[in-house]
DRENDO-1510 file (C-alpha; in Angstrom, 1 decimal, always signed):
<recs>
REC; n; res; u; v; w
REC; 1; MET; +1.4; -13.1; +23.3 .
REC; 2; ASN; -1.0; -15.5; +21.6 .
REC; 3; LEU; -1.0; -15.0; +17.9 .
REC; 4; ASN; -4.1; -17.1; +17.4 .
REC; 5; LEU; -2.5; -19.1; +14.6 .
REC; 6; GLU; -3.7; -22.5; +15.8 .
REC; 7; ASN; -5.0; -24.6; +12.9 .
REC; 8; LYS; -4.7; -21.7; +10.5 .
REC; 9; VAL; -3.4; -22.9; +7.1 .
REC; 10; ALA; -0.6; -20.9; +5.5 .
REC; 11; VAL; +0.6; -21.5; +1.9 .
REC; 12; LEU; +4.2; -20.3; +1.3 .
REC; 13; ALA; +6.0; -20.1; -2.1 .
REC; 14; ALA; +9.6; -21.0; -2.5 .
REC; 15; ALA; +10.0; -21.8; +1.2 .
REC; 16; THR; +12.4; -24.7; +1.2 .
REC; 17; ASP; +15.4; -22.7; +2.4 .
REC; 18; GLY; +16.4; -19.3; +3.7 .
REC; 19; LEU; +13.7; -16.8; +4.8 .
REC; 20; GLY; +10.8; -18.9; +3.5 .
REC; 21; LEU; +11.8; -22.0; +5.4 .
REC; 22; ALA; +12.5; -20.0; +8.6 .
REC; 23; THR; +9.0; -18.6; +8.3 .
REC; 24; ALA; +7.4; -22.0; +7.7 .
REC; 25; LYS; +9.1; -23.4; +10.8 .
REC; 26; GLN; +7.9; -20.4; +13.0 .
REC; 27; LEU; +4.3; -20.8; +11.7 .
REC; 28; LEU; +4.4; -24.5; +12.7 .
REC; 29; ALA; +5.8; -23.6; +16.1 .
REC; 30; GLU; +2.8; -21.3; +16.5 .
REC; 31; GLY; +0.3; -24.0; +15.8 .
REC; 32; ALA; -0.4; -23.3; +12.1 .
REC; 33; LYS; -0.4; -25.9; +9.3 .
REC; 34; VAL; +1.8; -25.1; +6.4 .
REC; 35; ALA; +2.1; -25.9; +2.7 .
REC; 36; ILE; +5.4; -25.0; +1.1 .
REC; 37; CYS; +6.8; -25.4; -2.4 .
REC; 38; GLY; +10.2; -25.6; -4.1 .
REC; 39; ARG; +11.5; -26.7; -7.5 .
REC; 40; ASP; +14.4; -28.9; -6.3 .
REC; 41; GLU; +13.0; -32.3; -5.5 .
REC; 42; LYS; +16.1; -33.4; -3.6 .
REC; 43; ARG; +15.9; -30.3; -1.5 .
REC; 44; ASN; +12.2; -30.8; -1.0 .
REC; 45; ALA; +12.8; -34.3; +0.3 .
REC; 46; ALA; +15.4; -33.1; +2.8 .
REC; 47; VAL; +13.1; -30.4; +4.0 .
REC; 48; HIS; +10.3; -32.9; +4.4 .
REC; 49; VAL; +12.5; -34.9; +6.8 .
REC; 50; GLU; +13.6; -31.7; +8.6 .
REC; 51; LEU; +10.1; -30.6; +9.2 .
REC; 52; SER; +8.9; -34.1; +10.3 .
REC; 53; LYS; +11.2; -33.6; +13.3 .
REC; 54; LEU; +9.4; -30.5; +14.3 .
REC; 55; ALA; +5.8; -31.3; +13.5 .
REC; 56; ASP; +3.4; -34.2; +12.7 .
REC; 57; GLU; +3.3; -34.9; +8.9 .
REC; 58; LYS; -0.5; -34.1; +9.0 .
REC; 59; ASN; +0.4; -30.5; +9.6 .
REC; 60; PHE; +2.6; -29.7; +6.7 .
REC; 61; LEU; +2.9; -30.3; +3.0 .
REC; 62; VAL; +6.1; -30.0; +0.8 .
REC; 63; PHE; +5.2; -29.8; -2.9 .
REC; 64; SER; +7.4; -29.7; -6.0 .
REC; 65; CYS; +6.6; -26.5; -7.9 .
REC; 66; ASP; +8.2; -23.8; -10.1 .
REC; 67; VAL; +6.7; -20.5; -9.0 .
REC; 68; THR; +6.9; -19.1; -12.5 .
REC; 69; ASN; +4.7; -21.9; -13.8 .
REC; 70; HIS; +1.1; -20.9; -13.6 .
REC; 71; ALA; -0.2; -24.5; -13.9 .
REC; 72; GLN; +2.1; -25.8; -11.2 .
REC; 73; ILE; +1.1; -23.0; -8.9 .
REC; 74; THR; -2.5; -23.9; -9.4 .
REC; 75; GLN; -1.7; -27.6; -8.7 .
REC; 76; PHE; +0.2; -26.5; -5.5 .
REC; 77; VAL; -2.8; -24.5; -4.2 .
REC; 78; SER; -5.1; -27.4; -5.0 .
REC; 79; ALA; -2.9; -29.9; -3.2 .
REC; 80; ALA; -2.9; -27.6; -0.1 .
REC; 81; VAL; -6.7; -27.4; -0.1 .
REC; 82; GLU; -7.1; -31.1; -0.7 .
REC; 83; LYS; -4.9; -31.8; +2.4 .
REC; 84; PHE; -6.1; -29.0; +4.7 .
REC; 85; SER; -9.5; -28.1; +3.3 .
REC; 86; GLN; -8.8; -24.4; +3.7 .
REC; 87; ILE; -6.3; -21.5; +3.2 .
REC; 88; ASP; -6.0; -18.6; +5.6 .
REC; 89; ILE; -2.6; -17.2; +4.8 .
REC; 90; VAL; -0.6; -16.7; +1.6 .
REC; 91; VAL; +3.1; -15.7; +1.7 .
REC; 92; THR; +4.6; -15.0; -1.7 .
REC; 93; ASN; +8.3; -15.5; -2.3 .
REC; 94; ALA; +10.7; -16.2; -5.0 .
REC; 95; GLY; +14.4; -16.4; -5.6 .
REC; 96; GLY; +16.0; -13.1; -6.5 .
REC; 97; PRO; +16.0; -12.1; -10.2 .
REC; 98; PRO; +19.3; -12.1; -12.3 .
REC; 99; THR; +22.1; -9.9; -11.0 .
REC; 100; GLY; +23.9; -7.2; -12.9 .
REC; 101; THR; +23.7; -3.7; -14.2 .
REC; 102; PHE; +21.7; -2.2; -17.1 .
REC; 103; GLU; +24.6; -2.7; -19.4 .
REC; 104; THR; +25.3; -6.3; -18.5 .
REC; 105; ILE; +21.8; -7.8; -18.3 .
REC; 106; ALA; +20.7; -9.4; -21.6 .
REC; 107; LEU; +17.3; -8.5; -23.0 .
REC; 108; GLU; +16.0; -12.0; -22.7 .
REC; 109; MET; +16.6; -11.9; -18.9 .
REC; 110; TYR; +13.9; -9.2; -18.5 .
REC; 111; ASP; +11.1; -11.6; -19.1 .
REC; 112; LYS; +12.7; -14.2; -16.7 .
REC; 113; GLY; +13.0; -11.5; -14.0 .
REC; 114; PHE; +9.4; -10.3; -14.6 .
REC; 115; GLN; +8.0; -13.8; -14.3 .
REC; 116; LEU; +10.0; -14.7; -11.2 .
REC; 117; THR; +9.6; -11.5; -9.3 .
REC; 118; LEU; +6.1; -10.3; -10.2 .
REC; 119; MET; +4.0; -12.8; -12.0 .
REC; 120; SER; +4.8; -15.5; -9.4 .
REC; 121; VAL; +3.0; -13.3; -6.9 .
REC; 122; VAL; +0.1; -12.9; -9.3 .
REC; 123; TYR; -0.2; -16.6; -9.9 .
REC; 124; LEU; -0.3; -17.5; -6.3 .
REC; 125; VAL; -2.6; -14.8; -5.1 .
REC; 126; GLN; -5.0; -15.6; -8.0 .
REC; 127; ALA; -5.1; -19.3; -7.3 .
REC; 128; ALA; -5.6; -18.9; -3.6 .
REC; 129; LEU; -8.1; -16.0; -3.6 .
REC; 130; PRO; -11.3; -18.0; -3.7 .
REC; 131; HIS; -10.1; -19.9; -0.7 .
REC; 132; LEU; -9.0; -16.8; +1.2 .
REC; 133; LYS; -12.5; -15.3; +0.8 .
REC; 134; LYS; -13.8; -18.2; +2.9 .
REC; 135; SER; -11.4; -17.6; +5.8 .
REC; 136; GLU; -12.4; -15.8; +9.0 .
REC; 137; ALA; -8.9; -14.3; +9.2 .
REC; 138; PRO; -7.4; -14.1; +5.7 .
REC; 139; SER; -4.0; -12.5; +5.1 .
REC; 140; ILE; -1.6; -12.1; +2.2 .
REC; 141; LEU; +2.0; -11.1; +2.6 .
REC; 142; THR; +4.5; -10.5; -0.1 .
REC; 143; ILE; +8.2; -10.9; +0.5 .
REC; 144; THR; +10.2; -8.5; -1.6 .
REC; 145; SER; +13.3; -6.5; -0.7 .
REC; 146; THR; +14.5; -3.1; +0.4 .
REC; 147; ALA; +15.5; -2.7; -3.3 .
REC; 148; ALA; +11.9; -1.8; -3.8 .
REC; 149; LYS; +12.5; +1.5; -2.0 .
REC; 150; GLU; +16.2; +2.0; -2.4 .
REC; 151; PRO; +18.3; +0.7; -5.4 .
REC; 152; ILE; +21.1; -1.7; -4.5 .
REC; 153; PRO; +24.3; -1.8; -6.6 .
REC; 154; ASN; +24.5; -4.6; -9.2 .
REC; 155; LEU; +20.9; -5.5; -8.6 .
REC; 156; PHE; +19.4; -3.6; -11.5 .
REC; 157; MET; +16.7; -6.1; -12.2 .
REC; 158; SER; +15.6; -6.3; -8.6 .
REC; 159; ASN; +15.6; -2.5; -8.3 .
REC; 160; VAL; +13.3; -2.2; -11.4 .
REC; 161; ILE; +10.8; -5.0; -10.8 .
REC; 162; ARG; +10.4; -5.2; -7.0 .
REC; 163; PRO; +8.6; -1.8; -6.8 .
REC; 164; ALA; +6.0; -3.4; -9.1 .
REC; 165; VAL; +5.4; -6.0; -6.3 .
REC; 166; ILE; +4.9; -3.1; -3.8 .
REC; 167; GLY; +2.4; -1.5; -6.3 .
REC; 168; LEU; +0.5; -4.8; -6.5 .
REC; 169; THR; +0.5; -5.3; -2.8 .
REC; 170; LYS; -0.8; -1.8; -2.1 .
REC; 171; THR; -3.5; -2.1; -4.8 .
REC; 172; LEU; -4.6; -5.5; -3.5 .
REC; 173; SER; -4.9; -4.1; +0.0 .
REC; 174; GLN; -7.4; -1.6; -1.4 .
REC; 175; GLU; -9.3; -4.1; -3.6 .
REC; 176; LEU; -9.5; -7.1; -1.3 .
REC; 177; GLY; -10.2; -5.3; +1.9 .
REC; 178; VAL; -13.9; -5.6; +1.2 .
REC; 179; TYR; -13.4; -9.4; +1.7 .
REC; 180; GLY; -11.6; -8.8; +5.0 .
REC; 181; ILE; -8.4; -9.8; +3.4 .
REC; 182; ARG; -5.4; -8.0; +4.7 .
REC; 183; VAL; -2.4; -7.5; +2.3 .
REC; 184; ASN; +1.0; -6.5; +3.5 .
REC; 185; SER; +4.6; -6.6; +2.2 .
REC; 186; ILE; +7.9; -7.2; +4.1 .
REC; 187; LEU; +11.1; -5.8; +2.7 .
REC; 188; PRO; +14.1; -7.6; +4.2 .
REC; 189; GLY; +17.5; -6.0; +4.0 .
REC; 190; TRP; +20.8; -7.8; +4.4 .
REC; 191; THR; +20.1; -11.1; +6.1 .
REC; 192; ALA; +22.4; -14.0; +6.6 .
REC; 193; THR; +21.2; -16.5; +4.0 .
REC; 194; ASP; +22.7; -18.5; +1.1 .
REC; 195; ARG; +21.3; -15.8; -1.3 .
REC; 196; THR; +23.3; -13.1; +0.6 .
REC; 197; ILE; +26.5; -15.2; +0.4 .
REC; 198; TYR; +25.9; -15.5; -3.3 .
REC; 199; LEU; +25.4; -11.8; -3.8 .
REC; 200; LEU; +28.4; -10.8; -1.7 .
REC; 201; ASN; +30.6; -13.2; -3.5 .
REC; 202; ASN; +29.3; -11.9; -6.9 .
REC; 203; ARG; +30.1; -8.3; -5.7 .
REC; 204; ALA; +33.5; -9.3; -4.5 .
REC; 205; GLU; +34.4; -10.9; -7.9 .
REC; 206; LYS; +33.2; -7.8; -9.8 .
REC; 207; LEU; +35.2; -5.5; -7.6 .
REC; 208; ASN; +38.2; -7.8; -7.5 .
REC; 209; SER; +37.8; -7.9; -3.7 .
REC; 210; THR; +36.9; -10.5; -1.1 .
REC; 211; TYR; +33.7; -11.7; +0.5 .
REC; 212; GLU; +34.9; -10.5; +3.9 .
REC; 213; VAL; +35.6; -6.9; +2.6 .
REC; 214; CYS; +32.3; -6.7; +1.0 .
REC; 215; GLU; +30.5; -8.0; +4.0 .
REC; 216; LYS; +32.2; -5.3; +6.2 .
REC; 217; GLU; +31.2; -2.7; +3.7 .
REC; 218; VAL; +27.6; -3.7; +3.9 .
REC; 219; VAL; +27.4; -4.0; +7.6 .
REC; 220; LYS; +29.0; -0.6; +8.2 .
REC; 221; ASN; +26.0; +1.0; +6.6 .
REC; 222; ILE; +23.5; -0.8; +8.9 .
REC; 223; PRO; +22.8; +1.2; +12.2 .
REC; 224; LEU; +22.7; -2.1; +14.2 .
REC; 225; LYS; +26.1; -3.0; +12.7 .
REC; 226; ARG; +25.2; -6.6; +11.7 .
REC; 227; MET; +23.1; -8.5; +9.3 .
REC; 228; GLY; +19.7; -9.9; +10.4 .
REC; 229; THR; +19.0; -13.6; +10.9 .
REC; 230; PRO; +16.3; -15.6; +9.2 .
REC; 231; GLN; +14.6; -16.1; +12.6 .
REC; 232; GLU; +14.4; -12.4; +13.2 .
REC; 233; PHE; +12.7; -12.1; +9.8 .
REC; 234; ALA; +10.4; -14.9; +10.4 .
REC; 235; ASN; +9.2; -13.4; +13.7 .
REC; 236; VAL; +8.0; -10.3; +11.9 .
REC; 237; VAL; +6.3; -12.2; +9.1 .
REC; 238; VAL; +4.4; -14.5; +11.5 .
REC; 239; PHE; +3.1; -11.5; +13.5 .
REC; 240; LEU; +1.9; -9.7; +10.3 .
REC; 241; VAL; +0.1; -12.6; +8.9 .
REC; 242; SER; -1.5; -13.5; +12.3 .
REC; 243; PRO; -4.9; -12.4; +13.6 .
REC; 244; ALA; -2.9; -10.4; +16.2 .
REC; 245; ALA; -2.2; -7.9; +13.4 .
REC; 246; SER; -5.9; -7.8; +12.4 .
REC; 247; TYR; -6.0; -4.0; +11.7 .
REC; 248; VAL; -2.7; -3.9; +9.7 .
REC; 249; SER; -3.1; -3.8; +6.0 .
REC; 250; GLY; -1.4; -2.0; +3.1 .
REC; 251; LEU; +1.9; -1.8; +5.1 .
REC; 252; MET; +5.3; -2.0; +3.6 .
REC; 253; MET; +7.7; -2.9; +6.4 .
REC; 254; GLN; +11.4; -2.9; +6.3 .
REC; 255; VAL; +13.3; -5.5; +8.3 .
REC; 256; ASP; +16.8; -4.2; +7.8 .
REC; 257; GLY; +18.3; -3.1; +11.0 .
REC; 258; GLY; +17.5; +0.6; +10.2 .
REC; 259; ALA; +19.5; +0.6; +7.0 .
REC; 260; TYR; +16.9; +2.3; +4.8 .
REC; 261; MET; +17.3; +6.0; +5.2 .
REC; 262; GLY; +14.1; +7.3; +3.6 .
REC; 263; LEU; +11.2; +8.9; +5.5 .
REC; 264; ILE; +8.4; +7.0; +3.7 .
</recs>
């Protein structure tokens, strides 16, 4: 199936590892050009080398940027436009907010979680919107979590703030449709990434258990009886942002092996 992504330009936030990087690689494989950002300059340099083995350097940009910094996000978008002259796709992403429960999370962490999880999306979409309006096939996709629909133990902050991203996504799909801009959200469940390893180790420590025990506990509640892979996640993202999904907008899609048990 031809996804018609040749020469489309995708801007991806926080995409120098995990799900974001897998998505960037798949977009490159489909013929798109990508601009990605990350705040760790050493990691950015390593990813630049990694991507240069997959694609010509004229087809990608790796930019140092903190997604919670409005000015830096604006600079990131400007750098992408300067190099590629257009933006067709925006994929928002950020590291997970602080872990813990209502009783353990300090008040000052609320603002940090809000900036990281919600405002990073606002900053990127706001900066890219004028360019998306010029695209023939514009698309925005927000990466959030199944926590937006079903609370996850010890992820209080995620459970509280991620639903706001869903609200933003759905509202944008209504408001921006007049420009032909599609807006969707993808909600990954348990996926084999460094973030998942961190979360399960954190859970094991709190429960005085082991990583292996916590992993088995998670997997047993997934109908497919395994975690997903970053590549499986990337395959779904790339389809949703592509012209092949040209009549899909306002969608909240779980990629969780069937773990979410709700009907809506």
